[in-house]
mmCIF file as gemmi writes it, N, C-alpha and C atoms, coordinates in Angstrom:
data_model
loop_
_atom_site.group_PDB
_atom_site.id
_atom_site.type_symbol
_atom_site.label_atom_id
_atom_site.label_alt_id
_atom_site.label_comp_id
_atom_site.label_asym_id
_atom_site.label_entity_id
_atom_site.label_seq_id
_atom_site.pdbx_PDB_ins_code
_atom_site.Cartn_x
_atom_site.Cartn_y
_atom_site.Cartn_z
_atom_site.occupancy
_atom_site.B_iso_or_equiv
_atom_site.pdbx_formal_charge
_atom_site.auth_seq_id
_atom_site.auth_asym_id
_atom_site.pdbx_PDB_model_num
ATOM 1 N N . MET Axp A 1 ? 45.384 24.702 120.868 1 0 ? 1 A 1
ATOM 2 C CA . MET Axp A 1 ? 45.347 26.085 119.788 1 0 ? 1 A 1
ATOM 3 C C . MET Axp A 1 ? 44.673 26.408 118.714 1 0 ? 1 A 1
ATOM 4 N N . ALA Axp A 2 ? 44.685 27.432 118.545 1 0 ? 2 A 1
ATOM 5 C CA . ALA Axp A 2 ? 43.139 28.036 118.017 1 0 ? 2 A 1
ATOM 6 C C . ALA Axp A 2 ? 44.076 28.948 116.432 1 0 ? 2 A 1
ATOM 7 N N . LEU Axp A 3 ? 42.935 29.007 115.605 1 0 ? 3 A 1
ATOM 8 C CA . LEU Axp A 3 ? 43.336 29.786 114.466 1 0 ? 3 A 1
ATOM 9 C C . LEU Axp A 3 ? 42.855 31.003 114.873 1 0 ? 3 A 1
ATOM 10 N N . TYR Axp A 4 ? 44.136 32.05 114.058 1 0 ? 4 A 1
ATOM 11 C CA . TYR Axp A 4 ? 43.407 33.543 114.338 1 0 ? 4 A 1
ATOM 12 C C . TYR Axp A 4 ? 44.294 34.377 113.081 1 0 ? 4 A 1
ATOM 13 N N . MET Axp A 5 ? 43.381 35.404 112.499 1 0 ? 5 A 1
ATOM 14 C CA . MET Axp A 5 ? 43.651 35.99 111.404 1 0 ? 5 A 1
ATOM 15 C C . MET Axp A 5 ? 44.178 37.513 111.938 1 0 ? 5 A 1
ATOM 16 N N . ASP Axp A 6 ? 45.42 37.602 111.636 1 0 ? 6 A 1
ATOM 17 C CA . ASP Axp A 6 ? 45.658 39.133 111.928 1 0 ? 6 A 1
ATOM 18 C C . ASP Axp A 6 ? 45.889 40.315 110.835 1 0 ? 6 A 1
ATOM 19 N N . VAL Axp A 7 ? 45.645 41.634 111.21 1 0 ? 7 A 1
ATOM 20 C CA . VAL Axp A 7 ? 45.442 42.372 110.398 1 0 ? 7 A 1
ATOM 21 C C . VAL Axp A 7 ? 46.521 43.526 110.65 1 0 ? 7 A 1
ATOM 22 N N . HIS Axp A 8 ? 47.13 43.853 109.799 1 0 ? 8 A 1
ATOM 23 C CA . HIS Axp A 8 ? 48.236 45.05 109.83 1 0 ? 8 A 1
ATOM 24 C C . HIS Axp A 8 ? 48.171 46.122 108.948 1 0 ? 8 A 1
ATOM 25 N N . ASN Axp A 9 ? 47.821 47.489 109.092 1 0 ? 9 A 1
ATOM 26 C CA . ASN Axp A 9 ? 47.652 48.453 108.562 1 0 ? 9 A 1
ATOM 27 C C . ASN Axp A 9 ? 48.819 49.418 108.656 1 0 ? 9 A 1
ATOM 28 N N . VAL Axp A 10 ? 49.894 48.672 107.552 1 0 ? 10 A 1
ATOM 29 C CA . VAL Axp A 10 ? 50.916 49.715 107.524 1 0 ? 10 A 1
ATOM 30 C C . VAL Axp A 10 ? 51.011 50.788 106.812 1 0 ? 10 A 1
ATOM 31 N N . GLY Axp A 11 ? 50.193 51.217 105.657 1 0 ? 11 A 1
ATOM 32 C CA . GLY Axp A 11 ? 50.025 52.301 104.987 1 0 ? 11 A 1
ATOM 33 C C . GLY Axp A 11 ? 50.74 52.111 103.755 1 0 ? 11 A 1
ATOM 34 N N . ALA Axp A 12 ? 51.114 53.044 102.902 1 0 ? 12 A 1
ATOM 35 C CA . ALA Axp A 12 ? 51.415 53.166 101.642 1 0 ? 12 A 1
ATOM 36 C C . ALA Axp A 12 ? 53.233 52.782 101.552 1 0 ? 12 A 1
ATOM 37 N N . GLY Axp A 13 ? 53.558 52.069 100.866 1 0 ? 13 A 1
ATOM 38 C CA . GLY Axp A 13 ? 54.979 51.675 100.618 1 0 ? 13 A 1
ATOM 39 C C . GLY Axp A 13 ? 55.016 49.959 100.976 1 0 ? 13 A 1
ATOM 40 N N . VAL Axp A 14 ? 54.24 49.437 101.41 1 0 ? 14 A 1
ATOM 41 C CA . VAL Axp A 14 ? 54.351 48.036 101.917 1 0 ? 14 A 1
ATOM 42 C C . VAL Axp A 14 ? 55.018 47.16 100.334 1 0 ? 14 A 1
ATOM 43 N N . THR Axp A 15 ? 55.234 46.407 100.475 1 0 ? 15 A 1
ATOM 44 C CA . THR Axp A 15 ? 55.639 45.542 99.684 1 0 ? 15 A 1
ATOM 45 C C . THR Axp A 15 ? 55.499 44.019 99.794 1 0 ? 15 A 1
ATOM 46 N N . ALA Axp A 16 ? 55.51 43.307 98.717 1 0 ? 16 A 1
ATOM 47 C CA . ALA Axp A 16 ? 55.255 41.934 99.142 1 0 ? 16 A 1
ATOM 48 C C . ALA Axp A 16 ? 56.418 41.09 99.328 1 0 ? 16 A 1
ATOM 49 N N . ASP Axp A 17 ? 57.727 41.708 98.898 1 0 ? 17 A 1
ATOM 50 C CA . ASP Axp A 17 ? 59.183 41.166 99.095 1 0 ? 17 A 1
ATOM 51 C C . ASP Axp A 17 ? 59.509 41.539 100.89 1 0 ? 17 A 1
ATOM 52 N N . ASP Axp A 18 ? 58.85 43.061 101.03 1 0 ? 18 A 1
ATOM 53 C CA . ASP Axp A 18 ? 59.421 43.011 102.519 1 0 ? 18 A 1
ATOM 54 C C . ASP Axp A 18 ? 58.451 42.441 103.541 1 0 ? 18 A 1
ATOM 55 N N . VAL Axp A 19 ? 57.046 42.084 103.006 1 0 ? 19 A 1
ATOM 56 C CA . VAL Axp A 19 ? 56.366 41.241 104.071 1 0 ? 19 A 1
ATOM 57 C C . VAL Axp A 19 ? 57.115 39.634 103.89 1 0 ? 19 A 1
ATOM 58 N N . ALA Axp A 20 ? 57.505 38.987 102.581 1 0 ? 20 A 1
ATOM 59 C CA . ALA Axp A 20 ? 58.043 38.047 102.854 1 0 ? 20 A 1
ATOM 60 C C . ALA Axp A 20 ? 59.328 37.963 103.615 1 0 ? 20 A 1
ATOM 61 N N . LYS Axp A 21 ? 60.21 39.063 103.716 1 0 ? 21 A 1
ATOM 62 C CA . LYS Axp A 21 ? 61.283 38.709 104.588 1 0 ? 21 A 1
ATOM 63 C C . LYS Axp A 21 ? 60.791 38.79 106.172 1 0 ? 21 A 1
ATOM 64 N N . ALA Axp A 22 ? 59.674 39.78 106.388 1 0 ? 22 A 1
ATOM 65 C CA . ALA Axp A 22 ? 59.161 39.568 107.816 1 0 ? 22 A 1
ATOM 66 C C . ALA Axp A 22 ? 58.551 38.231 108.053 1 0 ? 22 A 1
ATOM 67 N N . HIS Axp A 23 ? 57.749 37.766 107.277 1 0 ? 23 A 1
ATOM 68 C CA . HIS Axp A 23 ? 57.292 36.291 107.597 1 0 ? 23 A 1
ATOM 69 C C . HIS Axp A 23 ? 58.552 35.42 107.691 1 0 ? 23 A 1
ATOM 70 N N . ALA Axp A 24 ? 59.622 35.551 107.133 1 0 ? 24 A 1
ATOM 71 C CA . ALA Axp A 24 ? 60.893 34.504 107.343 1 0 ? 24 A 1
ATOM 72 C C . ALA Axp A 24 ? 61.299 34.971 108.646 1 0 ? 24 A 1
ATOM 73 N N . ALA Axp A 25 ? 61.197 36.085 109.219 1 0 ? 25 A 1
ATOM 74 C CA . ALA Axp A 25 ? 61.971 36.154 110.583 1 0 ? 25 A 1
ATOM 75 C C . ALA Axp A 25 ? 60.749 35.539 111.409 1 0 ? 25 A 1
ATOM 76 N N . ASP Axp A 26 ? 59.301 35.454 111.489 1 0 ? 26 A 1
ATOM 77 C CA . ASP Axp A 26 ? 58.256 35.209 111.888 1 0 ? 26 A 1
ATOM 78 C C . ASP Axp A 26 ? 58.875 33.729 112.044 1 0 ? 26 A 1
ATOM 79 N N . LEU Axp A 27 ? 58.924 32.716 111.196 1 0 ? 27 A 1
ATOM 80 C CA . LEU Axp A 27 ? 58.907 31.416 110.846 1 0 ? 27 A 1
ATOM 81 C C . LEU Axp A 27 ? 60.608 31.014 111.85 1 0 ? 27 A 1
ATOM 82 N N . ALA Axp A 28 ? 61.459 32.028 111.891 1 0 ? 28 A 1
ATOM 83 C CA . ALA Axp A 28 ? 62.699 31.416 112.512 1 0 ? 28 A 1
ATOM 84 C C . ALA Axp A 28 ? 62.649 31.497 113.794 1 0 ? 28 A 1
ATOM 85 N N . ILE Axp A 29 ? 61.694 32.32 114.562 1 0 ? 29 A 1
ATOM 86 C CA . ILE Axp A 29 ? 61.506 32.296 115.837 1 0 ? 29 A 1
ATOM 87 C C . ILE Axp A 29 ? 60.137 31.513 116.598 1 0 ? 29 A 1
ATOM 88 N N . GLN Axp A 30 ? 59.249 31.481 115.676 1 0 ? 30 A 1
ATOM 89 C CA . GLN Axp A 30 ? 57.857 30.837 116.284 1 0 ? 30 A 1
ATOM 90 C C . GLN Axp A 30 ? 57.854 29.83 117.127 1 0 ? 30 A 1
ATOM 91 N N . ALA Axp A 31 ? 58.459 28.874 116.795 1 0 ? 31 A 1
ATOM 92 C CA . ALA Axp A 31 ? 58.52 27.607 117.623 1 0 ? 31 A 1
ATOM 93 C C . ALA Axp A 31 ? 58.75 27.98 119.243 1 0 ? 31 A 1
ATOM 94 N N . GLN Axp A 32 ? 59.692 29.059 119.285 1 0 ? 32 A 1
ATOM 95 C CA . GLN Axp A 32 ? 59.75 29.282 120.725 1 0 ? 32 A 1
ATOM 96 C C . GLN Axp A 32 ? 58.778 29.858 121.826 1 0 ? 32 A 1
ATOM 97 N N . HIS Axp A 33 ? 57.385 30.139 120.831 1 0 ? 33 A 1
ATOM 98 C CA . HIS Axp A 33 ? 56.575 30.596 121.466 1 0 ? 33 A 1
ATOM 99 C C . HIS Axp A 33 ? 55.224 29.692 121.581 1 0 ? 33 A 1
ATOM 100 N N . ASP Axp A 34 ? 55.463 28.477 120.576 1 0 ? 34 A 1
ATOM 101 C CA . ASP Axp A 34 ? 54.501 27.753 120.461 1 0 ? 34 A 1
ATOM 102 C C . ASP Axp A 34 ? 53.394 28.148 119.276 1 0 ? 34 A 1
ATOM 103 N N . VAL Axp A 35 ? 53.898 28.77 118.354 1 0 ? 35 A 1
ATOM 104 C CA . VAL Axp A 35 ? 53.185 29.527 117.441 1 0 ? 35 A 1
ATOM 105 C C . VAL Axp A 35 ? 53.52 28.88 115.956 1 0 ? 35 A 1
ATOM 106 N N . ASN Axp A 36 ? 52.554 28.84 114.615 1 0 ? 36 A 1
ATOM 107 C CA . ASN Axp A 36 ? 52.962 28.584 113.589 1 0 ? 36 A 1
ATOM 108 C C . ASN Axp A 36 ? 52.18 29.248 112.669 1 0 ? 36 A 1
ATOM 109 N N . TYR Axp A 37 ? 53.011 30.383 112.189 1 0 ? 37 A 1
ATOM 110 C CA . TYR Axp A 37 ? 52.282 31.177 111.127 1 0 ? 37 A 1
ATOM 111 C C . TYR Axp A 37 ? 52.16 30.134 109.959 1 0 ? 37 A 1
ATOM 112 N N . LEU Axp A 38 ? 50.989 30.584 109.349 1 0 ? 38 A 1
ATOM 113 C CA . LEU Axp A 38 ? 50.398 29.434 108.057 1 0 ? 38 A 1
ATOM 114 C C . LEU Axp A 38 ? 50.646 29.973 106.735 1 0 ? 38 A 1
ATOM 115 N N . LYS Axp A 39 ? 49.986 31.135 106.643 1 0 ? 39 A 1
ATOM 116 C CA . LYS Axp A 39 ? 49.996 31.916 105.31 1 0 ? 39 A 1
ATOM 117 C C . LYS Axp A 39 ? 49.766 33.344 105.572 1 0 ? 39 A 1
ATOM 118 N N . TYR Axp A 40 ? 50.037 34.225 104.688 1 0 ? 40 A 1
ATOM 119 C CA . TYR Axp A 40 ? 49.61 35.537 104.784 1 0 ? 40 A 1
ATOM 120 C C . TYR Axp A 40 ? 49.567 36.14 103.482 1 0 ? 40 A 1
ATOM 121 N N . TRP Axp A 41 ? 48.858 37.307 103.522 1 0 ? 41 A 1
ATOM 122 C CA . TRP Axp A 41 ? 48.63 38.192 102.292 1 0 ? 41 A 1
ATOM 123 C C . TRP Axp A 41 ? 48.56 39.444 102.288 1 0 ? 41 A 1
ATOM 124 N N . VAL Axp A 42 ? 49.217 39.982 101.381 1 0 ? 42 A 1
ATOM 125 C CA . VAL Axp A 42 ? 49.384 41.317 100.919 1 0 ? 42 A 1
ATOM 126 C C . VAL Axp A 42 ? 48.766 42.047 100.378 1 0 ? 42 A 1
ATOM 127 N N . ASP Axp A 43 ? 48.11 43.225 100.616 1 0 ? 43 A 1
ATOM 128 C CA . ASP Axp A 43 ? 47.233 44.525 100.07 1 0 ? 43 A 1
ATOM 129 C C . ASP Axp A 43 ? 48.133 45.947 99.858 1 0 ? 43 A 1
ATOM 130 N N . GLU Axp A 44 ? 49.003 45.537 98.47 1 0 ? 44 A 1
ATOM 131 C CA . GLU Axp A 44 ? 50.069 46.71 98.508 1 0 ? 44 A 1
ATOM 132 C C . GLU Axp A 44 ? 49.298 48.265 98.191 1 0 ? 44 A 1
ATOM 133 N N . ALA Axp A 45 ? 48.28 48.033 97.511 1 0 ? 45 A 1
ATOM 134 C CA . ALA Axp A 45 ? 47.571 49.142 97.284 1 0 ? 45 A 1
ATOM 135 C C . ALA Axp A 45 ? 47.039 49.986 98.396 1 0 ? 45 A 1
ATOM 136 N N . ASN Axp A 46 ? 46.392 48.948 99.517 1 0 ? 46 A 1
ATOM 137 C CA . ASN Axp A 46 ? 45.897 49.62 100.436 1 0 ? 46 A 1
ATOM 138 C C . ASN Axp A 46 ? 46.737 49.664 101.833 1 0 ? 46 A 1
ATOM 139 N N . GLY Axp A 47 ? 47.648 49.102 101.691 1 0 ? 47 A 1
ATOM 140 C CA . GLY Axp A 47 ? 48.893 49.078 102.755 1 0 ? 47 A 1
ATOM 141 C C . GLY Axp A 47 ? 48.542 48.16 103.855 1 0 ? 47 A 1
ATOM 142 N N . LYS Axp A 48 ? 47.962 46.954 103.786 1 0 ? 48 A 1
ATOM 143 C CA . LYS Axp A 48 ? 47.412 46.311 104.736 1 0 ? 48 A 1
ATOM 144 C C . LYS Axp A 48 ? 48.229 44.621 104.387 1 0 ? 48 A 1
ATOM 145 N N . ILE Axp A 49 ? 48.421 44.293 105.387 1 0 ? 49 A 1
ATOM 146 C CA . ILE Axp A 49 ? 49.036 42.716 105.708 1 0 ? 49 A 1
ATOM 147 C C . ILE Axp A 49 ? 48.008 41.977 106.422 1 0 ? 49 A 1
ATOM 148 N N . PHE Axp A 50 ? 47.775 40.619 106.261 1 0 ? 50 A 1
ATOM 149 C CA . PHE Axp A 50 ? 46.604 39.63 106.976 1 0 ? 50 A 1
ATOM 150 C C . PHE Axp A 50 ? 47.596 38.135 106.985 1 0 ? 50 A 1
ATOM 151 N N . CYS Axp A 51 ? 47.659 37.773 108.239 1 0 ? 51 A 1
ATOM 152 C CA . CYS Axp A 51 ? 48.249 36.586 108.428 1 0 ? 51 A 1
ATOM 153 C C . CYS Axp A 51 ? 47.638 35.743 109.233 1 0 ? 51 A 1
ATOM 154 N N . LEU Axp A 52 ? 47.805 34.44 108.745 1 0 ? 52 A 1
ATOM 155 C CA . LEU Axp A 52 ? 46.992 33.363 109.283 1 0 ? 52 A 1
ATOM 156 C C . LEU Axp A 52 ? 47.76 32.355 110.039 1 0 ? 52 A 1
ATOM 157 N N . VAL Axp A 53 ? 47.325 32.495 111.682 1 0 ? 53 A 1
ATOM 158 C CA . VAL Axp A 53 ? 48.003 31.931 112.495 1 0 ? 53 A 1
ATOM 159 C C . VAL Axp A 53 ? 47.717 30.834 113.384 1 0 ? 53 A 1
ATOM 160 N N . ASP Axp A 54 ? 48.305 29.504 113.803 1 0 ? 54 A 1
ATOM 161 C CA . ASP Axp A 54 ? 47.744 28.872 114.789 1 0 ? 54 A 1
ATOM 162 C C . ASP Axp A 54 ? 48.436 29.188 115.898 1 0 ? 54 A 1
ATOM 163 N N . ALA Axp A 55 ? 47.983 29.74 117.106 1 0 ? 55 A 1
ATOM 164 C CA . ALA Axp A 55 ? 48.563 30.121 118.311 1 0 ? 55 A 1
ATOM 165 C C . ALA Axp A 55 ? 47.849 29.708 119.277 1 0 ? 55 A 1
ATOM 166 N N . PRO Axp A 56 ? 48.268 29.783 120.705 1 0 ? 56 A 1
ATOM 167 C CA . PRO Axp A 56 ? 47.787 29.28 121.989 1 0 ? 56 A 1
ATOM 168 C C . PRO Axp A 56 ? 47.099 30.648 122.396 1 0 ? 56 A 1
ATOM 169 N N . ASP Axp A 57 ? 47.103 31.799 121.945 1 0 ? 57 A 1
ATOM 170 C CA . ASP Axp A 57 ? 46.612 32.869 122.245 1 0 ? 57 A 1
ATOM 171 C C . ASP Axp A 57 ? 46.895 33.894 121.315 1 0 ? 57 A 1
ATOM 172 N N . PRO Axp A 58 ? 46.066 34.976 121.578 1 0 ? 58 A 1
ATOM 173 C CA . PRO Axp A 58 ? 46.623 36.232 120.13 1 0 ? 58 A 1
ATOM 174 C C . PRO Axp A 58 ? 47.85 36.986 120.94 1 0 ? 58 A 1
ATOM 175 N N . GLU Axp A 59 ? 47.946 37.283 122.026 1 0 ? 59 A 1
ATOM 176 C CA . GLU Axp A 59 ? 49.564 37.617 122.503 1 0 ? 59 A 1
ATOM 177 C C . GLU Axp A 59 ? 50.376 37.004 122.151 1 0 ? 59 A 1
ATOM 178 N N . ALA Axp A 60 ? 50.855 35.201 122.108 1 0 ? 60 A 1
ATOM 179 C CA . ALA Axp A 60 ? 51.483 34.515 121.64 1 0 ? 60 A 1
ATOM 180 C C . ALA Axp A 60 ? 51.712 34.922 120.252 1 0 ? 60 A 1
ATOM 181 N N . ALA Axp A 61 ? 50.87 35.083 119.471 1 0 ? 61 A 1
ATOM 182 C CA . ALA Axp A 61 ? 51.2 35.317 117.765 1 0 ? 61 A 1
ATOM 183 C C . ALA Axp A 61 ? 51.801 36.87 117.918 1 0 ? 61 A 1
ATOM 184 N N . ASN Axp A 62 ? 51.561 37.706 118.582 1 0 ? 62 A 1
ATOM 185 C CA . ASN Axp A 62 ? 51.754 39.357 118.423 1 0 ? 62 A 1
ATOM 186 C C . ASN Axp A 62 ? 53.2 39.39 119.219 1 0 ? 62 A 1
ATOM 187 N N . THR Axp A 63 ? 53.435 38.2 120.147 1 0 ? 63 A 1
ATOM 188 C CA . THR Axp A 63 ? 55.135 38.183 120.581 1 0 ? 63 A 1
ATOM 189 C C . THR Axp A 63 ? 55.899 37.785 119.515 1 0 ? 63 A 1
ATOM 190 N N . VAL Axp A 64 ? 55.54 36.924 118.809 1 0 ? 64 A 1
ATOM 191 C CA . VAL Axp A 64 ? 56.333 36.483 117.698 1 0 ? 64 A 1
ATOM 192 C C . VAL Axp A 64 ? 57 37.532 116.569 1 0 ? 64 A 1
ATOM 193 N N . HIS Axp A 65 ? 55.495 38.231 116.181 1 0 ? 65 A 1
ATOM 194 C CA . HIS Axp A 65 ? 55.723 39.403 115.417 1 0 ? 65 A 1
ATOM 195 C C . HIS Axp A 65 ? 56.48 40.729 116.011 1 0 ? 65 A 1
ATOM 196 N N . ARG Axp A 66 ? 56.398 41.077 117.26 1 0 ? 66 A 1
ATOM 197 C CA . ARG Axp A 66 ? 57.046 41.914 118.016 1 0 ? 66 A 1
ATOM 198 C C . ARG Axp A 66 ? 58.674 41.313 118.016 1 0 ? 66 A 1
ATOM 199 N N . GLU Axp A 67 ? 59.037 40.376 118.607 1 0 ? 67 A 1
ATOM 200 C CA . GLU Axp A 67 ? 60.562 40.004 118.582 1 0 ? 67 A 1
ATOM 201 C C . GLU Axp A 67 ? 60.858 39.734 117.287 1 0 ? 67 A 1
ATOM 202 N N . ALA Axp A 68 ? 60.13 39.238 116.269 1 0 ? 68 A 1
ATOM 203 C CA . ALA Axp A 68 ? 60.878 39.132 114.831 1 0 ? 68 A 1
ATOM 204 C C . ALA Axp A 68 ? 61.039 40.199 114.128 1 0 ? 68 A 1
ATOM 205 N N . HIS Axp A 69 ? 60.328 41.254 114.033 1 0 ? 69 A 1
ATOM 206 C CA . HIS Axp A 69 ? 60.532 42.369 112.977 1 0 ? 69 A 1
ATOM 207 C C . HIS Axp A 69 ? 59.812 43.595 113.843 1 0 ? 69 A 1
ATOM 208 N N . GLY Axp A 70 ? 59.275 43.693 114.624 1 0 ? 70 A 1
ATOM 209 C CA . GLY Axp A 70 ? 58.66 44.65 115.381 1 0 ? 70 A 1
ATOM 210 C C . GLY Axp A 70 ? 57.173 45.32 114.994 1 0 ? 70 A 1
ATOM 211 N N . LEU Axp A 71 ? 56.563 44.594 113.874 1 0 ? 71 A 1
ATOM 212 C CA . LEU Axp A 71 ? 55.205 44.72 113.413 1 0 ? 71 A 1
ATOM 213 C C . LEU Axp A 71 ? 54.161 44.119 113.823 1 0 ? 71 A 1
ATOM 214 N N . VAL Axp A 72 ? 53.804 44.775 115.438 1 0 ? 72 A 1
ATOM 215 C CA . VAL Axp A 72 ? 52.629 43.951 115.75 1 0 ? 72 A 1
ATOM 216 C C . VAL Axp A 72 ? 51.445 44.18 114.801 1 0 ? 72 A 1
ATOM 217 N N . ALA Axp A 73 ? 50.27 43.189 114.933 1 0 ? 73 A 1
ATOM 218 C CA . ALA Axp A 73 ? 49.023 43.331 114.47 1 0 ? 73 A 1
ATOM 219 C C . ALA Axp A 73 ? 48.073 44.66 115.366 1 0 ? 73 A 1
ATOM 220 N N . ASP Axp A 74 ? 47.792 45.447 114.237 1 0 ? 74 A 1
ATOM 221 C CA . ASP Axp A 74 ? 46.433 46.348 114.813 1 0 ? 74 A 1
ATOM 222 C C . ASP Axp A 74 ? 45.318 45.449 114.976 1 0 ? 74 A 1
ATOM 223 N N . GLU Axp A 75 ? 45.064 44.339 114.557 1 0 ? 75 A 1
ATOM 224 C CA . GLU Axp A 75 ? 43.874 43.683 114.925 1 0 ? 75 A 1
ATOM 225 C C . GLU Axp A 75 ? 44.031 42.359 114.972 1 0 ? 75 A 1
ATOM 226 N N . ILE Axp A 76 ? 43.212 41.736 115.86 1 0 ? 76 A 1
ATOM 227 C CA . ILE Axp A 76 ? 43.255 40.068 115.651 1 0 ? 76 A 1
ATOM 228 C C . ILE Axp A 76 ? 42.302 39.076 116.152 1 0 ? 76 A 1
ATOM 229 N N . TYR Axp A 77 ? 41.657 38.603 115.007 1 0 ? 77 A 1
ATOM 230 C CA . TYR Axp A 77 ? 40.424 37.674 115.418 1 0 ? 77 A 1
ATOM 231 C C . TYR Axp A 77 ? 40.76 36.106 115.434 1 0 ? 77 A 1
ATOM 232 N N . PRO Axp A 78 ? 39.693 35.554 116.334 1 0 ? 78 A 1
ATOM 233 C CA . PRO Axp A 78 ? 39.763 34.144 116.249 1 0 ? 78 A 1
ATOM 234 C C . PRO Axp A 78 ? 39.151 33.803 115.16 1 0 ? 78 A 1
ATOM 235 N N . VAL Axp A 79 ? 39.123 32.85 114.259 1 0 ? 79 A 1
ATOM 236 C CA . VAL Axp A 79 ? 38.816 32.361 112.636 1 0 ? 79 A 1
ATOM 237 C C . VAL Axp A 79 ? 38.564 30.583 113.044 1 0 ? 79 A 1
ATOM 238 N N . ARG Axp A 80 ? 37.377 30.655 111.933 1 0 ? 80 A 1
ATOM 239 C CA . ARG Axp A 80 ? 37.37 28.788 112.271 1 0 ? 80 A 1
ATOM 240 C C . ARG Axp A 80 ? 37.511 28.524 110.438 1 0 ? 80 A 1
ATOM 241 N N . GLU Axp A 81 ? 38.548 27.537 110.162 1 0 ? 81 A 1
ATOM 242 C CA . GLU Axp A 81 ? 38.294 27.1 108.669 1 0 ? 81 A 1
ATOM 243 C C . GLU Axp A 81 ? 36.996 26.514 108.072 1 0 ? 81 A 1
ATOM 244 N N . GLY Axp A 82 ? 36.592 27.045 107.085 1 0 ? 82 A 1
ATOM 245 C CA . GLY Axp A 82 ? 35.621 26.73 106.522 1 0 ? 82 A 1
ATOM 246 C C . GLY Axp A 82 ? 35.89 25.85 105.199 1 0 ? 82 A 1
ATOM 247 N N . VAL Axp A 83 ? 34.971 25.221 104.765 1 0 ? 83 A 1
ATOM 248 C CA . VAL Axp A 83 ? 35.319 24.431 103.14 1 0 ? 83 A 1
ATOM 249 C C . VAL Axp A 83 ? 35.043 24.782 102.404 1 0 ? 83 A 1
């Protein structure tokens, strides 16, 4: 498993409440794909969502998003946790 940060550029109108619902949908099915969504951040002013995920690969992480709510990431970066 590896850590990834994904970025969604959803534009104006994104709300923290909507993202919370999408995150809950991710959590409901993530185990089917050996994925663990850990945290997310929302930038409402700029229409961006950032998700930290532990996954076997970027495709598995995006599969969870696709199946849970359809909002796949525009970018996915491998990351390492710092101290």
